[in-house]
Structures are given as structure tokens and as C-alpha cells.
C-alpha positions as CSV (number, residue, x, y, z in Angstrom):
1,M,100.5,107.9,94.6
2,F,100.9,104.4,95.9
3,G,99.6,105.2,99.4
4,E,96.1,106.3,98.2
5,V,93.4,104.0,99.5
6,R,90.3,103.4,97.3
7,H,87.3,102.7,99.6
8,L,84.0,101.1,98.7
9,P,80.6,102.0,100.0
10,E,80.0,100.0,103.0
11,D,76.9,98.3,101.5
12,K,78.9,97.0,98.5
13,P,80.9,93.7,99.0
14,V,84.1,93.4,97.1
15,L,83.0,90.1,95.8
16,Q,79.7,88.4,95.8
17,I,79.3,84.9,94.3
18,E,76.0,83.0,94.1
19,N,75.6,79.5,92.9
20,L,78.8,79.4,90.9
21,Q,79.1,76.3,88.6
22,K,81.9,75.2,86.4
23,S,82.4,72.0,84.4
24,Y,84.9,70.7,81.9
25,D,84.4,68.2,79.1
26,T,87.1,65.6,78.8
27,D,87.5,62.8,76.2
28,S,85.7,60.3,78.5
29,A,83.3,62.4,80.6
30,R,82.0,65.7,81.8
31,V,83.8,66.8,85.0
32,D,81.8,69.0,87.4
33,V,84.3,71.1,89.4
34,L,82.2,73.8,91.1
35,K,78.7,72.8,91.9
36,G,76.8,75.8,93.3
37,L,79.5,77.6,95.2
38,S,78.5,80.8,97.0
39,V,80.6,83.2,99.0
40,T,80.8,86.9,99.9
41,V,84.0,88.8,100.6
42,T,84.0,92.3,102.2
43,Q,86.5,95.0,102.0
44,G,89.7,94.4,103.9
45,D,89.2,90.7,104.3
46,V,92.1,88.3,104.1
47,V,90.6,85.1,102.9
48,G,92.3,81.7,102.6
49,V,91.0,79.2,100.1
50,V,91.9,75.6,101.0
51,G,91.1,72.1,100.1
52,A,92.5,68.9,98.8
53,S,94.4,68.9,95.4
54,G,92.0,68.9,92.5
55,V,88.9,70.3,94.2
56,G,88.8,73.4,92.1
57,K,90.7,76.1,94.1
58,T,92.7,77.4,91.2
59,T,89.6,77.2,89.0
60,F,87.7,79.3,91.6
61,L,90.6,81.9,91.7
62,H,90.7,82.1,87.9
63,I,87.0,82.8,87.7
64,I,87.3,85.5,90.4
65,G,90.2,87.0,88.4
66,T,88.1,86.9,85.2
67,L,90.8,84.6,83.6
68,D,88.0,82.0,83.1
69,R,84.3,82.2,82.9
70,P,81.7,80.2,84.9
71,C,79.2,77.9,83.3
72,S,76.5,79.5,85.4
73,G,76.0,81.5,88.5
74,T,76.5,85.2,89.4
75,V,79.9,86.8,90.0
76,L,79.7,90.4,91.2
77,H,82.9,92.5,91.6
78,F,82.2,95.7,93.6
79,G,78.5,95.3,92.8
80,H,79.1,94.9,89.0
81,D,78.4,91.8,86.9
82,V,81.8,92.0,85.2
83,F,81.2,89.0,82.9
84,A,78.4,91.1,81.2
85,W,81.0,93.6,80.1
86,P,82.7,93.6,76.7
87,D,86.2,92.2,76.6
88,A,88.0,95.5,76.3
89,R,86.3,96.9,79.5
90,L,86.9,93.6,81.3
91,S,90.6,93.8,80.4
92,R,90.9,97.3,81.7
93,F,89.2,96.2,84.9
94,R,91.5,93.2,85.3
95,N,94.5,95.5,84.9
96,S,93.4,98.2,87.3
97,D,91.3,96.6,90.0
98,L,92.8,93.1,90.3
99,G,96.3,92.0,91.2
100,F,97.7,88.5,90.6
101,V,100.5,86.5,92.3
102,F,101.1,82.9,91.4
103,Q,103.3,80.2,92.8
104,F,105.7,80.6,89.9
105,H,106.2,84.3,89.4
106,H,105.7,84.5,85.5
107,L,108.1,87.5,85.3
108,L,109.7,88.4,82.0
109,P,113.3,87.3,82.2
110,E,114.6,89.6,79.5
111,F,113.6,92.7,81.5
112,S,114.8,94.1,84.8
113,A,112.8,94.0,88.0
114,L,111.8,97.7,87.5
115,E,110.7,97.1,83.9
116,N,108.6,94.1,84.9
117,V,106.8,96.1,87.6
118,M,106.2,99.0,85.1
119,M,104.3,96.7,82.7
120,P,100.7,97.1,84.2
121,C,101.1,100.9,84.3
122,L,102.2,101.0,80.7
123,V,99.4,98.7,79.6
124,A,97.0,101.1,81.3
125,G,98.4,104.0,79.3
126,S,100.7,105.7,81.9
127,S,103.7,107.6,80.6
128,R,107.1,105.8,81.1
129,M,108.0,108.5,83.6
130,D,104.9,107.9,85.8
131,A,105.2,104.1,85.4
132,R,108.9,104.2,86.4
133,A,108.1,106.3,89.5
134,K,105.3,104.0,90.6
135,A,107.4,100.9,90.1
136,A,110.3,102.3,91.9
137,E,108.1,103.3,94.9
138,I,106.5,99.9,95.3
139,L,109.9,98.1,94.8
140,E,111.3,100.2,97.6
141,R,108.2,99.1,99.7
142,M,109.2,95.5,99.0
143,G,112.8,96.1,100.1
144,L,114.1,95.8,96.6
145,A,115.3,99.4,95.8
146,S,118.9,98.2,95.3
147,R,117.8,95.4,93.0
148,E,115.5,97.2,90.6
149,N,117.9,97.2,87.7
150,H,118.8,93.5,88.0
151,R,117.4,91.0,85.4
152,I,115.0,88.4,86.9
153,G,117.6,85.6,86.6
154,Q,120.0,87.6,88.8
155,L,117.4,87.6,91.7
156,S,116.8,84.9,94.3
157,G,113.5,83.0,94.5
158,G,112.3,85.2,97.3
159,E,113.3,88.4,95.5
160,Q,111.5,87.2,92.3
161,Q,108.3,86.6,94.3
162,R,108.6,90.0,95.9
163,V,108.9,91.5,92.4
164,A,105.8,89.6,91.3
165,L,104.0,91.0,94.4
166,A,105.2,94.5,93.5
167,R,103.9,94.0,89.9
168,A,100.5,92.9,91.3
169,M,100.2,95.9,93.6
170,V,101.7,98.7,91.4
171,Q,98.3,99.7,90.1
172,R,96.8,99.8,93.6
173,P,94.2,97.1,92.9
174,R,91.3,96.8,95.3
175,L,91.6,93.0,95.3
176,L,94.8,90.9,95.4
177,L,94.5,87.2,94.3
178,A,97.3,84.9,95.1
179,D,97.7,81.2,94.1
180,E,100.2,79.4,96.5
181,P,102.4,82.5,96.7
182,T,104.7,80.9,99.2
183,G,104.5,77.3,97.8
184,N,107.8,77.5,95.9
185,L,109.8,79.1,98.7
186,D,111.5,77.9,101.9
187,E,109.8,78.6,105.2
188,K,111.7,81.7,106.1
189,T,111.5,83.3,102.7
190,G,107.8,82.4,102.3
191,G,107.1,83.9,105.7
192,H,108.7,87.2,104.6
193,V,106.5,87.3,101.4
194,A,103.4,86.5,103.5
195,D,104.4,89.4,105.9
196,L,104.5,91.8,103.0
197,I,101.0,90.7,101.8
198,F,99.6,91.1,105.3
199,S,101.2,94.5,105.7
200,L,99.7,95.7,102.4
201,N,96.3,94.6,103.6
202,E,96.7,96.4,106.9
203,Q,98.2,99.6,105.6
204,Y,96.2,100.1,102.4
205,G,93.0,98.1,103.0
206,T,93.7,95.8,100.1
207,T,91.3,92.8,100.1
208,V,93.3,89.6,99.7
209,I,92.2,86.0,98.6
210,I,95.0,83.4,98.9
211,V,94.9,79.8,97.8
212,T,97.2,77.8,100.0
213,H,98.2,74.4,101.4
214,N,100.3,76.1,104.1
215,L,98.7,75.7,107.6
216,T,100.8,78.4,109.2
217,L,99.8,80.9,106.5
218,A,96.1,79.8,106.5
219,R,95.9,80.3,110.3
220,R,97.0,83.9,109.9
221,M,94.0,84.9,107.8
222,N,90.9,86.3,109.3
223,R,88.7,83.9,107.2
224,C,89.3,80.5,105.6
225,I,87.0,78.9,103.1
226,G,87.3,75.2,102.2
227,I,86.2,73.9,98.9
228,H,84.6,70.5,99.3
229,K,82.5,68.6,96.7
230,G,82.2,71.8,94.6
231,I,80.8,74.1,97.3
232,A,82.4,76.5,99.8
233,V,82.5,75.8,103.5
234,E,83.4,78.4,106.1
235,L,86.1,76.9,108.3
236,T,87.5,77.5,111.8
237,R,91.2,77.4,112.4
238,D,90.8,74.0,114.0
239,E,89.1,72.5,110.9
240,L,91.9,73.4,108.4
241,V,93.9,70.1,108.6
242,R,91.0,67.9,107.4
243,F,90.7,70.1,104.3
244,G,94.2,69.2,103.1
245,V,96.1,72.0,104.7
246,G,99.6,70.9,105.8
247,A,102.4,72.2,107.9
248,G,104.6,73.0,104.9
């Protein structure tokens, strides 16, 4: 079940982006956010995306996650131009191959932890029995077996974020996208959530892309990309601070 690893052919990058451009029209002007960004991510990478506030990190992540569309450029997931697909196929892909974790968990408060984690499986057409089994397994992996029947409001902030991570991973996505996943947590709790993300990468080969302002977290990644003036710049660990990465 959850432990199954889905490998890619070695010649197929997980993500290949060429000349990505994204602009927004405001009342007063046209704002160019991404201006020809190119990056390739291979299977098993843990990639940090850093940069000053407002440079387009979240926009970049939303386009990767097919939650937004680029104005121009090529975005290939696993060798496929996913934006050429009809909406129904794109939705299935988003549910099965991509996992999302955000700074604020976006869990459904009227449901239990277990029911929240079951949701992606049910959307994909799994039976309630199979969905429950998968959700219980990944919650146990997150150290939350004893909390699975608690409503979201009964959980601590760290527990809520671990439930969100479980929901993101329950379908065994090949690519996990996280936007400031530790940004709303204290240092110790955030470190525990980060440990879980890295262990999932190590044990299951999940490719991970994380937007972060956290210097400690960024330095743990095997690659860091800075977004500056609308393009991507490969960074060394020593170059992180000047791209707006702090010690928080």
C-alpha cells in the first residue's frame, strides 16, 4: 500500500520548466512576476525555493501544482505537457501525482483527522474501506494514530500540520509541494514536521519542492533555487541569506 515506490525512467525529469512567464493585470499596470524562469527537477530531489517577499515564489509553486496557468513557457510533469490536458484529466493528475502542504493547513474542521486524510482517496474513487485503511496507515506514520478520531480544532498546530502532510501523502504522490510548511510553527514543532518530510523523501523517493524563508530548513535541502527578478538562480548554501532567507 503506502510503501510502494513509483519510479520514473531515468531519462525523464520529474519537472522540466522552460522560459516560464507569468503576468497579472492590476488597475494601474501590468505586473510581470516570472520573466523567463527555467528549472529542471529530477526524481528524489529536495529543492528549496527562496527569495524576498513578493518575488513570485508562491506563484511559481501554484503553476507547478497546476493551480494556476502560465502566460507562456513550457511546464512538463514527468515528460507530459499537463496544461494541454482537458480539465478532468488535469484534476485526476493533481489528485494522484501531486501532494500539497501549505503554511495554513486548510483542513476541514467539521471532520476528524482520519476523515480529512481520507478525502483525496475518496475523490479518486476508492471505497471508504480502502480510503480508511490508507489514511490510518499514513497517520500512524506521522505519529498520530491515537489522534485520528479527533476533530481538527482538538489538535495542536503541529498535529494539524502533520495531518495536512498525511493528507498530501496518502495517495503516494510522486511530487510533494510545500509552501512555508513550518512558517506557522515554533522552531521545535517546525523541525519535527521538516524531519517527517525528509524521511518521506528518503524512504519513498518522493520528490519535494519547498518554498521557505527558514534558513535552517533551506540548508538541509540538496538544492536551493532563488527567484530574483523573475528568473531562477541556483544557489549555494552560503548564498541563501542574500535571497531573503532568515534564521526563523
